[in-house]
C-alpha positions as CSV (number, residue, x, y, z in Angstrom):
1,M,97.6,87.0,107.3
2,R,97.7,84.8,104.2
3,T,101.2,84.7,102.7
4,F,103.6,83.1,100.2
5,I,107.2,83.3,99.2
6,G,108.0,83.9,95.6
7,L,110.1,85.5,92.9
8,D,108.8,88.8,91.5
9,F,108.9,89.8,87.8
10,D,109.9,93.1,86.3
11,D,107.5,95.2,84.2
12,K,108.8,94.0,80.9
13,L,108.2,90.3,81.7
14,K,104.8,91.1,83.1
15,E,104.0,93.0,79.8
16,K,105.2,89.9,77.8
17,L,103.0,87.6,79.9
18,F,100.0,89.9,79.5
19,K,100.5,89.9,75.7
20,I,100.5,86.1,75.7
21,Q,97.5,86.0,78.0
22,N,95.6,88.3,75.6
23,I,96.3,86.0,72.7
24,L,94.8,83.1,74.7
25,R,91.8,85.2,75.7
26,V,90.8,85.5,72.1
27,D,90.2,81.8,71.9
28,S,88.7,81.4,75.4
29,I,85.0,81.0,76.2
30,K,85.5,81.5,80.0
31,G,88.2,81.6,82.6
32,S,89.8,83.5,85.4
33,W,92.9,85.3,84.2
34,V,95.9,86.3,86.4
35,N,95.9,90.1,86.9
36,K,98.9,91.6,85.1
37,S,100.3,93.1,88.3
38,N,100.1,89.6,90.0
39,F,102.3,87.7,87.7
40,H,105.1,86.0,89.8
41,M,106.5,82.6,90.6
42,T,105.5,81.0,93.9
43,L,108.2,79.1,95.7
44,K,106.4,78.3,98.9
45,F,102.7,78.9,99.9
46,L,102.7,79.6,103.6
47,G,98.9,80.1,104.2
48,E,97.9,82.0,107.4
49,I,100.9,83.2,109.5
50,K,101.1,85.2,112.6
51,E,102.9,88.6,112.8
52,K,105.6,87.2,115.1
53,Q,106.6,84.6,112.4
54,I,107.6,87.3,109.9
55,C,111.1,87.9,111.5
56,Y,112.0,84.2,111.2
57,I,110.8,84.1,107.6
58,E,112.7,87.3,106.7
59,N,115.9,85.8,108.1
60,I,115.5,82.7,106.0
61,L,114.9,84.9,102.9
62,K,117.8,87.2,103.6
63,N,120.2,84.2,104.0
64,A,118.8,82.5,100.8
65,A,119.3,85.8,98.9
66,C,123.0,85.9,100.0
67,K,123.6,82.3,98.8
68,Y,122.1,82.5,95.3
69,S,123.0,84.8,92.4
70,P,120.3,86.0,90.0
71,I,118.7,83.3,87.9
72,Q,118.7,83.4,84.1
73,L,115.6,81.8,82.5
74,S,113.6,81.7,79.3
75,L,109.9,81.1,78.7
76,D,109.2,77.5,77.5
77,E,106.1,76.0,76.1
78,L,102.5,76.5,77.2
79,R,101.1,73.7,79.3
80,Y,98.2,72.9,81.7
81,F,97.4,71.1,85.0
82,N,94.3,69.0,85.1
83,K,91.7,69.0,82.4
84,K,88.2,68.0,83.3
85,N,85.6,67.9,80.6
86,E,86.5,71.0,78.5
87,E,87.9,73.0,81.4
88,Y,91.7,73.4,82.0
89,N,92.2,73.9,85.7
90,V,95.4,75.9,85.3
91,I,97.1,77.1,82.1
92,W,100.8,77.9,82.6
93,I,104.1,78.6,80.9
94,G,107.1,76.4,81.6
95,L,110.6,77.6,82.1
96,K,114.1,76.7,80.8
97,G,117.5,78.0,81.6
98,E,119.1,77.9,85.0
99,T,116.3,75.6,86.4
100,V,118.8,73.7,88.5
101,K,119.7,76.8,90.4
102,L,116.0,77.7,90.7
103,N,115.3,74.2,92.1
104,Q,118.2,74.6,94.6
105,L,116.7,77.9,95.8
106,Y,113.4,76.2,96.2
107,D,114.9,73.3,98.1
108,T,116.8,75.7,100.4
109,I,113.6,77.6,101.2
110,E,111.5,74.4,101.6
111,K,114.1,72.9,104.1
112,E,114.5,76.1,106.1
113,M,110.8,76.8,106.3
114,H,110.2,73.2,107.5
115,G,112.8,74.0,110.2
116,I,110.6,76.7,111.6
117,G,107.4,74.6,111.6
118,F,105.9,74.8,108.1
119,E,104.9,71.5,106.4
120,L,107.0,70.1,103.6
121,E,105.3,70.3,100.2
122,K,104.1,66.9,99.1
123,R,104.1,67.6,95.3
124,S,107.4,68.0,93.4
125,F,108.4,71.5,92.4
126,K,107.5,72.3,88.8
127,P,108.7,75.9,88.0
128,H,106.0,77.6,86.1
129,I,104.1,80.9,85.6
130,T,100.3,80.6,85.9
131,V,98.4,82.5,83.2
132,G,94.8,81.6,84.0
133,R,92.6,79.2,85.9
134,R,89.4,77.3,85.0
135,I,89.8,78.1,81.3
136,I,87.6,76.8,78.5
137,V,88.8,77.4,75.0
138,N,87.2,77.0,71.6
139,K,90.2,75.3,69.9
140,S,92.4,72.4,70.7
141,F,95.3,72.9,73.1
142,D,97.8,72.3,70.3
143,E,96.2,75.2,68.4
144,I,96.4,77.6,71.3
145,K,100.0,76.5,71.9
146,E,100.8,77.3,68.3
147,A,99.1,80.8,68.6
148,V,101.6,81.9,71.3
149,I,104.7,80.0,70.2
150,Y,106.6,83.0,68.9
151,E,105.8,85.1,72.0
152,L,107.5,82.5,74.1
153,E,111.0,83.4,72.8
154,Y,111.8,85.6,75.7
155,D,114.8,85.6,78.1
156,F,114.8,87.2,81.6
157,I,116.5,87.3,84.9
158,L,114.8,86.7,88.3
159,D,116.5,88.4,91.2
160,D,113.8,89.6,93.5
161,L,112.9,87.1,96.3
162,F,109.9,88.2,98.4
163,L,107.5,87.5,101.2
164,M,104.0,88.5,99.9
165,K,100.7,89.0,101.6
166,S,97.7,87.8,99.6
167,E,94.3,89.4,100.2
168,N,90.9,89.2,98.6
169,I,89.6,92.8,98.3
170,M,86.2,93.3,96.7
171,G,86.5,90.1,94.8
172,N,90.0,90.8,93.5
173,R,93.2,89.0,94.6
174,I,95.7,91.7,95.8
175,Y,99.4,90.9,96.5
176,T,101.3,93.3,98.8
177,P,105.0,92.8,99.4
178,I,105.9,92.5,103.1
179,K,109.7,92.2,102.4
180,S,111.9,91.6,99.4
181,Y,115.6,90.7,98.9
182,K,117.8,90.9,95.8
183,L,119.5,87.6,95.0
184,G,123.3,87.9,95.1
185,N,123.2,90.8,97.6
186,D,125.3,90.4,100.7
187,Y,122.9,91.3,103.4
188,Q,125.3,90.1,106.1
189,N,127.3,93.2,105.6
190,D,124.4,95.5,105.0
191,H,124.1,97.8,108.1
192,R,121.2,100.0,106.9
């Protein structure tokens, strides 16, 4: 099964991101937009895993959730990865706030996952929220950044660490949680 580790967003944040996305859509000619229910932050893409690996991954997530308290963040500016011709490969929103803590959580997960056989990520971690892929717009990037600037004034807390299954069902990417853990919860003493 195809999986990744990430931080989930509450409905209010997803609604805010959807509003920003809709402003961008007005000035887009084409693109693939992230489904509102799929907004999240990826910490580690695992790819295909076997069922027997899940318990090891869950132990790592449970331990990480115990070590880190919820992370306070704010939306930052609109950015992109890779522009070829007129097409932006990925349009995303940067983050500010407790990014040092977020990077520490990422480093912990990266190290622990490497310890059970997953490859280390070669690219440096850049905390972001993907809004859309393969986007072509009919304005300059500075103009579309300006169009959403006031919507980016938004603070939120991330506290839900999860292992997610990713499936392509009838042409739609569907994410299904396998297991989630609240940051700051002491699972060591949780006997449920």
